[in-house]
C-alpha positions as CSV (number, residue, x, y, z in Angstrom):
1,X,-237.3,6.6,-122.0
2,X,-235.9,6.1,-118.4
3,X,-236.1,9.6,-115.9
4,X,-232.2,9.3,-115.8
5,X,-231.8,9.0,-119.8
6,X,-234.1,11.6,-120.5
7,X,-231.3,14.4,-120.2
8,X,-229.2,13.4,-122.9
9,X,-232.1,12.0,-124.6
10,X,-233.8,15.0,-125.1
11,X,-234.2,16.9,-128.5
12,X,-232.0,19.7,-128.6
13,X,-228.8,17.8,-126.8
14,X,-228.8,15.0,-129.8
15,X,-229.5,18.2,-131.8
16,X,-225.6,19.4,-130.5
17,X,-224.5,15.9,-130.4
18,X,-224.9,15.6,-133.5
19,X,-223.2,18.6,-134.4
20,X,-220.2,18.3,-132.0
21,X,-217.5,16.8,-134.6
22,X,-218.1,19.7,-136.9
23,X,-217.9,22.0,-134.5
24,X,-214.8,20.4,-133.1
25,X,-213.2,20.8,-136.2
26,X,-214.1,24.1,-137.4
27,X,-214.0,26.5,-134.0
28,X,-209.8,26.9,-134.2
29,X,-210.6,30.0,-136.0
30,X,-212.8,31.7,-133.9
31,X,-211.8,30.6,-130.5
32,X,-208.1,31.3,-130.9
33,X,-207.3,34.2,-127.8
34,X,-203.6,34.3,-129.5
35,X,-204.8,35.9,-132.2
36,X,-206.6,39.5,-132.1
37,X,-209.4,40.2,-135.1
38,X,-212.7,41.3,-134.6
39,X,-213.5,37.3,-135.5
40,X,-212.3,36.0,-132.7
41,X,-214.4,38.3,-130.5
42,X,-217.2,37.1,-128.2
43,X,-220.3,36.8,-129.6
44,X,-218.7,36.9,-133.2
45,X,-216.4,34.0,-132.6
46,X,-219.3,32.0,-131.3
47,X,-221.5,32.7,-133.6
48,X,-219.4,32.5,-136.5
49,X,-217.8,28.7,-134.9
50,X,-221.8,27.6,-135.0
51,X,-222.4,28.9,-138.3
52,X,-219.6,26.7,-139.8
53,X,-220.5,24.0,-138.4
54,X,-223.9,24.0,-139.4
55,X,-222.7,24.2,-143.1
56,X,-219.9,21.8,-142.6
57,X,-222.4,19.4,-141.2
58,X,-225.7,20.2,-143.6
59,X,-223.3,20.6,-146.6
60,X,-220.6,18.3,-146.0
61,X,-221.2,15.7,-143.1
62,X,-224.7,14.5,-144.1
63,X,-223.6,14.4,-147.7
64,X,-221.0,11.5,-147.2
65,X,-222.9,9.9,-144.8
66,X,-225.7,9.1,-147.0
67,X,-223.6,8.7,-149.5
68,X,-221.6,6.1,-146.9
69,X,-224.8,4.0,-146.2
70,X,-225.6,4.4,-150.6
71,X,-222.3,2.8,-151.4
72,X,-222.3,0.4,-148.9
73,X,-225.4,-1.2,-149.1
74,X,-225.2,-0.9,-152.5
75,X,-227.7,1.4,-154.2
76,X,-224.8,3.5,-155.7
77,X,-224.4,1.6,-159.3
78,X,-226.6,-1.4,-158.9
79,X,-227.2,-3.3,-155.8
80,X,-224.5,-5.4,-154.1
81,X,-226.4,-8.8,-155.0
82,X,-225.9,-8.0,-159.0
83,X,-221.9,-7.7,-158.3
84,X,-222.3,-10.8,-156.2
85,X,-224.3,-12.3,-159.6
86,X,-221.2,-11.4,-162.4
87,X,-219.1,-13.0,-159.4
88,X,-217.2,-10.1,-158.4
89,X,-216.8,-8.3,-154.9
90,X,-219.1,-6.2,-153.2
91,X,-219.4,-2.8,-153.3
92,X,-216.8,-2.7,-149.9
93,X,-214.1,-4.8,-151.7
94,X,-215.3,-8.0,-149.9
95,X,-215.8,-12.1,-151.3
96,X,-219.9,-12.8,-150.0
97,X,-219.8,-16.4,-150.0
98,X,-223.7,-18.5,-150.7
99,X,-223.4,-18.9,-146.4
100,X,-223.6,-15.6,-145.4
101,X,-220.1,-15.5,-145.2
102,X,-217.9,-12.3,-145.7
103,X,-214.2,-12.3,-146.6
104,X,-212.3,-9.2,-147.3
105,X,-210.0,-9.0,-150.1
């Protein structure tokens, strides 16, 4: 790893980068300064936002990414090669030709 890439590629930063989208989606109820409730006061609001982001990341985002990978590789209901052998489209809805070309249906 190069010296200039060290900061952005160390483990804590990479972990936070992975949670950033879930944190973006979950932060609004807890970090809204217009709402004066106990869950919007510091430091409870930050810990609740991070907890909700962790839950969303591990319970929703990661399983959906894994499902997408399984669907795209054809491991959900048989392989893509079996589907091609039956004369159908692959699992992404694209016809796979013998020469390696793909045409969207």
